[in-house]
C-alpha positions in Angstrom: 80.9 99.4 57.0 79.9 97.5 60.2 76.2 97.7 59.3 76.9 96.4 55.8 79.0 93.6 57.2 76.3 92.6 59.6 73.6 92.5 56.9 75.8 90.6 54.5 76.6 88.1 57.1 73.0 87.7 58.0 72.0 87.2 54.4 74.7 84.6 53.9 73.7 82.7 57.1 70.0 82.7 56.3 70.8 81.1 52.9 73.4 78.6 54.3 71.1 77.6 57.2 68.1 77.2 54.9 70.1 74.8 52.7 71.2 72.8 55.7 67.6 72.7 57.0 66.4 71.6 53.5 68.9 68.7 53.5 67.8 67.8 57.0 64.2 67.4 55.9 65.2 65.0 53.2 66.6 62.5 55.7 65.6 60.8 59.0 68.1 62.0 61.6 68.3 62.9 65.3 67.5 66.5 65.8 70.9 67.3 67.4 72.4 66.5 64.0 71.5 70.1 63.1 73.4 71.9 65.8 77.0 71.6 64.6 76.2 72.3 60.9 74.2 75.4 61.9 77.1 76.7 64.0 79.6 76.0 61.2 77.4 78.0 58.8 77.5 80.9 61.2 81.3 81.0 60.9 81.2 80.6 57.1 78.6 83.4 56.9 81.0 85.8 58.6 83.8 85.0 56.1 81.3 85.3 53.2 80.0 88.6 54.5 83.5 90.0 54.8 84.4 88.9 51.3 81.2 90.4 49.9 82.1 93.8 51.2 84.3 94.2 48.1 81.0 94.5 46.2 80.2 97.7 48.2 76.5 98.5 47.8 75.9 95.0 46.4 77.4 93.3 49.4 74.2 91.8 50.6 73.0 90.2 47.3 76.6 89.1 46.6 76.8 87.5 50.0 73.6 85.6 49.4 74.8 84.4 46.0 78.2 83.3 47.4 76.4 81.4 50.2 74.5 79.4 47.6 77.7 78.6 45.7 79.6 77.7 48.9 76.9 75.4 50.1 75.9 73.7 46.9 79.0 74.1 44.6 76.9 73.1 41.6 76.8 74.7 38.2 73.1 75.2 38.5 73.5 77.1 41.7 76.2 79.3 40.1 74.1 80.0 37.0 71.0 80.7 39.1 72.7 83.2 41.3 74.3 85.0 38.3 70.9 85.2 36.7 69.4 86.7 39.9 72.2 89.3 40.2 71.7 90.3 36.5 67.9 90.6 37.1 68.6 92.8 40.1 70.9 95.0 38.1 68.4 95.4 35.3 65.6 96.2 37.7 67.8 98.8 39.4 68.6 100.5 36.1 64.9 100.7 35.3 64.2 102.3 38.7 62.3 99.3 40.1 64.9 98.3 42.6 66.5 100.3 45.4 70.1 101.4 44.7 71.1 99.3 47.6 69.0 96.2 47.3 69.5 95.0 50.9 65.9 94.9 52.0 64.5 92.7 49.2 67.4 90.3 49.4 67.1 89.9 53.2 63.3 89.4 52.8 63.9 86.7 50.2 66.6 85.0 52.3 64.4 85.2 55.4 61.5 83.6 53.6 63.9 80.8 52.3 65.1 80.2 55.8 61.5 80.3 57.3 60.3 77.7 54.8 63.3 75.4 55.7 62.7 75.9 59.4 59.0 75.1 59.2 59.7 72.0 57.2 62.5 70.8 59.5 60.3 71.2 62.6 57.5 69.3 60.8 59.6 66.2 60.2 61.7 66.2 63.4 61.2 63.2 65.7 61.8 64.3 69.3 63.1 61.3 71.1 62.2 60.2 74.6 65.7 60.1 76.2 64.9 59.1 79.8 67.8 57.7 81.7 68.6 54.0 81.8 67.3 51.8 84.6 70.2 51.4 87.0 68.4 48.7 89.1 68.5 46.1 86.3 69.6 42.8 87.7 72.1 40.2 86.4 75.7 40.7 85.3 76.8 43.7 83.3 76.1 43.3 79.6 78.1 44.8 76.7 76.8 44.2 73.2 78.9 45.4 70.3 77.4 45.6 66.8 80.4 45.6 64.5 78.8 46.8 61.3 79.7 44.7 58.3 82.2 42.5 60.1 82.8 39.5 57.8 82.6 35.9 59.1 85.9 34.0 59.5 85.4 32.0 56.3 84.7 35.1 54.3 87.9 36.7 55.6 89.8 33.5 54.8 88.5 33.8 51.2 89.9 37.3 51.1 93.3 36.2 52.2 93.0 37.3 55.8 93.4 34.8 58.7 91.2 35.9 61.6 92.0 32.8 63.7 94.4 34.6 66.0 91.7 37.1 66.9 89.2 34.3 67.6 91.8 32.5 69.7 92.5 35.7 71.7 88.8 36.0 72.4 88.7 32.3 73.5 91.4 33.1 76.0 89.1 35.7 77.5 86.2 33.3 77.8 84.5 33.9 74.4 83.0 31.3 72.2 83.0 31.7 68.4 80.0 30.7 66.3 81.5 30.0 62.9 78.1 29.2 61.3 76.4 32.4 62.4 74.1 34.2 60.0 72.0 37.2 59.6 68.5 36.9 58.1 69.0 40.3 56.5 71.6 42.0 54.5 70.9 45.6 55.5 71.5 47.2 58.9 68.1 48.6 59.5 66.4 45.3 58.8 68.7 43.5 61.2 68.0 46.1 63.9 64.2 45.8 63.4 64.5 42.0 63.7 66.9 42.4 66.7 64.8 44.9 68.7 61.1 44.2 67.6 58.8 41.4 66.7 57.8 43.2 63.5 58.1 41.8 60.0 60.7 43.6 57.9 59.6 44.5 54.4 60.9 47.8 53.0 64.3 49.1 52.1 64.9 52.7 53.2 64.1 54.1 49.8 62.0 57.0 51.1 62.4 59.4 53.9 59.1 58.3 55.3 60.4 54.7 55.6 63.6 55.9 57.3 61.6 57.9 59.8 59.5 54.9 60.6 62.6 52.8 61.1 63.9 55.3 63.7 60.5 55.3 65.4 60.6 51.5 65.6 64.2 50.8 66.8 64.4 51.9 70.5 67.0 51.2 73.1 66.1 48.0 75.1 65.2 48.4 78.8 68.3 48.8 81.0 70.6 49.6 78.0 72.2 52.7 76.9 73.2 53.1 73.2 76.5 54.5 72.1 75.3 56.1 68.8 76.8 55.3 65.4 77.5 58.2 63.0 74.7 57.1 60.8 71.4 58.9 61.4 68.6 56.7 60.4 69.9 53.6 62.2 70.5 55.5 65.5 67.8 54.3 67.9 64.9 56.7 68.1 64.2 56.7 71.8 66.0 55.8 75.0 69.2 56.8 76.7 72.1 57.6 74.4 75.8 58.4 74.6 76.9 60.7 71.7 80.6 60.8 71.1 80.7 63.8 68.8 82.2 62.3 65.6 81.2 63.4 62.1 77.8 62.1 61.0 76.7 60.9 57.6 74.7 64.2 57.4 77.8 66.3 57.9 79.9 64.2 55.5 77.2 64.8 52.9 77.1 68.5 53.5 80.9 68.8 53.3 81.1 66.6 50.1 78.5 68.8 48.3 79.9 72.1 49.4 82.7 74.1 47.8 85.1 72.4 50.2 84.3 69.0 48.8 84.4 70.3 45.2 87.7 72.2 45.3 89.5 70.3 48.1 88.1 66.7 48.0 91.4 65.0 49.0 91.9 67.3 52.0 88.2 66.9 53.0 88.4 63.1 52.7 91.5 62.9 54.8 90.1 65.2 57.4 86.8 63.3 57.7 88.6 59.9 57.9 90.8 61.3 60.7 87.8 62.4 62.6 86.1 59.0 62.1 89.2 57.2 63.3 89.2 59.4 66.4 85.5 58.7 66.9 86.0 55.0 66.7 88.4 55.2 69.6 86.1 57.5 71.5 83.2 55.1 71.1 85.2 52.2 72.5 86.4 54.3 75.4 82.8 55.3 76.1 81.7 51.6 76.1 84.5 50.5 78.4 83.8 53.4 80.9 80.0 53.5 80.8 78.2 53.2 84.1 75.0 51.7 82.7 74.3 48.1 83.6 73.9 47.3 79.9 75.6 48.9 76.9 74.8 48.6 73.2 77.5 50.0 71.0 77.0 50.3 67.3 80.4 50.7 65.6 80.5 51.7 61.9 83.5 49.4 61.6 84.8 47.5 59.8 82.1 48.8 57.4 83.7 51.2 54.9 85.0 53.8 54.7 88.2 52.0 55.4 90.0 54.2 58.0 93.5 52.6 57.8 95.9 52.5 54.9 97.0 49.2 53.4 99.5 47.8 51.0 102.3 50.1 52.1 100.3 53.3 51.4 100.3 56.2 53.8 96.7 57.2 53.1 93.4 55.7 52.2 92.6 56.2 48.5 89.7 58.5 47.7 87.9 57.2 44.6 84.2 58.0 44.1 83.6 60.3 47.2 81.9 62.8 47.2 80.0 61.5 44.2 79.2 58.4 46.3 78.3 58.2 49.9 81.2 58.0 52.4 79.6 54.8 53.8 79.2 53.0 50.5 80.0 49.3 51.0 80.8 47.3 48.0 84.0 47.6 46.0 82.1 48.6 42.9 80.2 51.3 44.8 83.5 52.6 46.3 85.3 52.7 43.0 87.8 50.0 44.1 88.9 46.7 42.6 88.0 43.6 44.5 91.7 43.2 45.5 91.8 46.7 46.8 88.6 46.1 48.8 90.1 43.0 50.3 93.2 44.8 51.3 91.2 47.6 52.9 89.0 45.2 54.8 92.0 43.3 56.1 93.6 46.4 57.4 90.4 47.6 58.9 89.7 44.3 60.7 93.2 44.0 61.9 93.1 47.5 63.5 89.7 46.9 64.9 90.6 43.6 66.4 93.4 45.1 68.4 91.1 47.9 69.7 88.4 45.4 70.6 90.7 43.2 72.6 92.0 46.2 74.5 88.4 47.3 75.2 87.4 43.8 76.4 90.3 43.8 78.7 89.3 47.1 80.2 85.7 45.9 80.7 86.8 42.6 82.3 89.2 44.5 84.6 86.2 46.5 85.9 83.6 43.7 85.8 85.1 40.2 85.6 81.6 38.7 85.4 80.6 40.7 82.3 78.5 39.3 79.5 80.1 40.5 76.2 78.8 39.9 72.7 80.5 40.9 69.5 78.3 40.4 66.4 77.8 41.9 62.9 74.5 42.8 61.3 75.4 41.3 57.9 78.3 40.1 55.9 81.1 42.3 54.5 79.1 43.0 51.3 82.1 43.3 49.0 79.8 42.2 46.2 76.1 42.6 46.2 75.8 39.7 43.8 77.3 37.3 46.4 74.0 36.5 48.1 75.5 33.8 50.5 78.2 36.1 51.8 75.8 38.9 52.5 74.2 36.8 55.2 77.5 35.4 56.7 77.7 37.5 59.9 80.2 37.3 62.7 79.2 36.2 66.2 81.4 35.7 69.3 80.1 35.8 72.8 81.3 35.6 76.4 78.3 34.2 78.4 79.4 33.1 81.9 77.2 30.4 83.3 75.6 29.7 79.9 78.2 28.0 77.6 77.2 27.6 74.0 74.3 30.0 74.5 73.9 30.7 70.8 74.7 27.2 69.6 71.1 26.3 68.6 70.4 29.7 67.0 73.4 31.7 66.0 71.6 34.6 64.3 72.2 38.3 64.6 68.6 39.0 65.0 68.4 36.8 68.1 71.3 38.3 70.1 69.3 40.4 72.5 66.4 38.1 73.0 68.7 35.2 73.7 70.7 37.2 76.2 67.6 38.4 78.0 66.1 35.0 78.0 69.2 33.5 79.7 70.0 36.3 82.2 66.6 37.8 82.8 65.0 40.8 81.2 64.9 42.7 84.5 
């Protein structure tokens, strides 16, 4: 029994791990994105192996079949595994298959895993994560990229008054730039414009383009990046702080697994709870970082909206897992425009409170700090509203350099303007 359980567990894990590796090769993600999914598949494999023992001599092939269904939860996977089991049974009856087909199944599962492993190694970008340069001169710098934070006039049009937040920032030495813009409407393009002198041409429509994006966007000298939970816009090289929240890769795996298929509401609430916790952890990490310069990329207020609105006790799940959890527009999210506006208002209000508390913590440690809050593009409620897509938020505390961005309030110029004013070393 113990031997059969071990073999069934091994077969299930090889299949689950191969599927995870296959999904990994389809994207451009940091290599450590693989660690937690592979550990979770190990636990799932033990449960699958134990359940497969009910099939007695067929425990190993049944475990492999169940693993496919658990990981993919698609009709094609179910039908394919049923077809394989029927084929095995027919071959056994004709004497062409051992009575206990453990060996052939393990060999096939091992080959499946080996192919996935080789492909994953072939596409992995191993970053250079040398430590930040602690001898950087000038005041401490904190740059917060607030993904998809709408400009004040956009929020006003949605029925949300952001003036109290802007005033609270002014009391802390910030200046608001109400005419700020982003040249681009997508995060990766803004990051390339922000961190390089390269022209931005392609959308991330292929994995090759996404890998090239990660190669190009590297942590600026002296900075440490607090990573967002979105793989291909995580900087490819340089010092990082990882806060351990769920990644877009993990939300995809969950959504397409049997958990996302049978328990989508539970999975949705679970993931949103973890993303809420991670937002707090990212802000705590930024306030407590010892690096002389900190770049924090928050996937907020960008959807998914983490906080309920309109008197609800939970955030509605509409299209997920059919759509990506980080889908942005109200149409892509399966919301009405009014629902989207309510969700964005709740998200911005909650984020504002957290940002002010974080700024206060930073200033308590370093009263001379330079702090910039900016967004990479507009809120993107509607992809047809071209003007709004470019209306980005920008507020900055720049001691000794009042009105630093007055002549060029663009998202892509945030870093260069800072370094030009305070020195790049």
